[in-house]
C-alpha positions in Angstrom: -51.1 52.5 95.8 -50.1 49.1 97.3 -51.8 45.7 97.6 -51.1 43.4 100.9 -52.7 40.0 102.0 -53.9 39.5 105.3 -53.3 36.1 106.6 -56.1 35.5 109.5 -55.5 33.5 112.4 -54.1 30.3 111.2 -52.9 29.0 114.6 -52.5 25.6 116.0 -55.3 26.0 118.1 -58.0 26.8 115.3 -57.6 23.5 113.5 -57.7 19.9 113.9 -56.5 18.6 117.8 -56.6 22.5 118.8 -58.7 24.1 121.5 -61.2 25.5 119.3 -59.8 23.2 115.7 -62.0 23.5 112.8 -62.4 20.2 110.6 -60.4 21.4 107.3 -58.2 23.7 109.0 -55.1 22.4 108.2 -55.9 21.8 104.4 -56.7 25.7 104.2 -53.6 26.0 105.6 -51.7 24.0 102.9 -53.8 25.9 100.0 -52.7 29.4 101.5 -49.2 28.6 101.5 -49.6 26.9 97.7 -51.2 30.3 96.9 -48.2 32.5 98.6 -45.6 30.2 96.4 -47.6 31.3 93.3 -48.1 35.0 94.5 -46.6 36.1 96.7 -44.7 38.5 94.4 -48.0 40.0 93.8 -48.5 41.7 96.5 -46.7 44.6 98.7 -46.8 43.3 102.1 -48.1 40.4 103.5 -49.5 40.5 106.7 -50.7 37.8 109.6 -52.8 38.3 112.4 -52.9 35.8 115.5 -54.9 35.8 119.0 -52.2 36.2 121.4 -54.2 36.0 125.2 -53.2 36.3 128.5 -52.5 33.4 130.4 -54.5 35.2 133.7 -57.6 36.4 133.5 -60.5 36.1 131.5 -59.6 38.1 128.6 -62.7 40.6 129.4 -65.1 37.5 129.6 -63.5 36.2 126.0 -62.6 33.0 128.4 -65.7 31.3 129.5 -66.0 30.9 133.4 -68.1 28.2 135.6 -70.9 28.6 133.8 -69.4 27.4 130.2 -68.8 29.2 126.9 -71.6 29.7 124.1 -69.3 29.7 121.3 -70.8 33.2 120.7 -69.2 35.9 122.7 -67.1 33.6 125.3 -64.9 31.0 124.7 -62.9 27.8 125.8 -59.5 28.7 126.7 -57.6 29.4 123.4 -54.0 30.9 121.6 -52.4 31.3 125.3 -49.4 34.0 124.2 -46.7 31.7 124.5 -48.2 28.2 124.2 -48.1 25.9 121.0 -51.8 26.5 120.7 -51.2 30.7 119.5 -48.1 29.6 117.5 -48.3 29.2 113.6 -49.4 26.4 112.1 -46.5 24.5 110.8 -48.1 23.9 107.0 -48.1 28.3 106.8 -44.1 29.5 105.2 -43.9 32.2 107.1 -41.2 33.0 104.8 -43.9 35.1 103.1 -44.5 36.9 105.8 -43.6 40.6 106.2 -45.8 41.9 109.5 -46.9 40.2 112.7 -49.9 41.3 114.2 -51.3 40.2 117.8 -54.6 41.0 119.5 -56.9 39.9 122.4 -54.2 40.8 124.5 -56.2 41.0 127.8 -59.7 41.8 126.1 -62.1 39.9 123.6 -60.6 41.0 120.0 -61.9 39.1 116.7 -60.6 41.7 114.1 -56.7 42.1 112.4 -57.7 45.5 113.1 -57.8 45.5 116.6 -54.5 44.3 117.3 -50.5 45.8 117.5 -47.8 45.2 115.2 -44.2 43.5 117.0 -43.4 47.4 117.1 -46.9 48.3 118.7 -48.4 50.2 115.4 -52.2 49.6 114.8 -52.6 47.9 111.2 -54.6 50.7 109.8 -51.7 52.8 109.8 -49.6 49.8 108.7 -51.3 50.0 106.0 -51.8 53.7 105.7 -48.0 54.2 106.0 -47.5 51.9 103.1 -50.2 53.4 101.1 -52.4 50.0 100.8 -55.7 50.2 99.2 -56.2 47.4 98.9 -56.5 44.2 101.0 -57.6 40.1 99.9 -58.1 38.3 102.8 -57.7 34.4 103.9 -57.1 32.4 107.2 -59.3 31.2 110.2 -62.3 31.4 110.9 -64.7 32.7 107.8 -67.8 33.7 110.8 -65.5 35.3 113.0 -62.6 37.1 112.8 -62.0 36.3 109.1 -65.4 38.3 109.1 -64.5 41.0 111.5 -61.5 41.8 109.6 -62.6 41.9 106.3 -65.5 44.0 107.8 -63.0 46.4 109.4 -60.8 46.8 106.4 -63.7 47.8 104.4 -64.8 50.6 107.2 -61.4 52.0 106.7 -61.6 52.8 103.3 -59.9 49.5 102.3 -60.7 47.5 98.8 -61.3 44.0 100.7 -61.4 40.9 98.8 -61.9 37.3 100.5 -60.6 34.4 98.6 -63.8 31.9 99.1 -61.3 28.7 98.8 -59.2 30.1 101.7 -61.2 30.7 104.4 -62.7 27.9 106.8 -65.2 28.5 108.7 -66.8 27.0 112.3 -70.5 27.3 110.7 -71.6 26.7 107.2 -74.7 29.1 107.3 -72.8 31.9 109.3 -70.0 31.5 107.4 -71.9 32.1 103.8 -73.8 35.0 105.8 -70.6 36.3 107.2 -69.8 36.4 103.3 -72.9 38.1 102.1 -72.3 41.3 105.2 -68.9 41.4 103.6 -70.7 41.7 100.3 -73.2 44.1 101.3 -71.2 46.2 103.0 -69.3 46.9 100.2 -66.5 44.3 100.4 -65.9 41.6 97.5 -65.7 37.5 97.8 -64.3 35.4 94.9 -62.1 32.1 94.6 -58.0 32.3 94.2 -58.3 29.4 90.6 -60.0 33.0 88.9 -59.5 32.0 85.3 -56.0 33.7 83.7 -56.5 37.3 83.7 -59.7 37.7 85.3 -60.0 40.9 86.9 -60.4 41.2 91.0 -62.8 43.9 91.6 -61.0 47.1 92.7 -58.1 46.5 90.1 -55.7 44.2 90.4 -55.3 41.0 87.4 -55.0 38.0 89.1 
């Protein structure tokens, strides 16, 4: 059985200077690339997801209207398909990425499992076709798309592990609650700089 790394929404609009930029976002992207350079060979598949919203319309209410965003279910315009804000942050080394997933095309979508690959395949089918049973999750934002992706992975029967030092959230309290929720649902969390040889819950030695 195989193991995958899921890099969630490491995009310009979610880092400093973007439409929904998070302070510290660039540093997380740099740490993810450093982690890939050390550990990419331990993964059978590396997947990266992106918000990829339609330029026309409100994407099913995801983009706020005249009343403004509530920052829970409606948001400022961000990650519009084909714009610089929707592109991966330049600090992410894309040479390690095997599969790209786009989500939120005309409708709200937080989880990478709601998106499709460049060939139109669902992510869960990609994992099952590759016999992936374990997925490590990193990226942006802990309290939104990382949370949703990790939970959907758990609910799909995958052994999910979120690296706490390779994610960053919008709100610290909500981010901690999101990690608690992942653990409560049967996922695991921890740091990428674990002691040499320490067992990752579910199997693989780090």
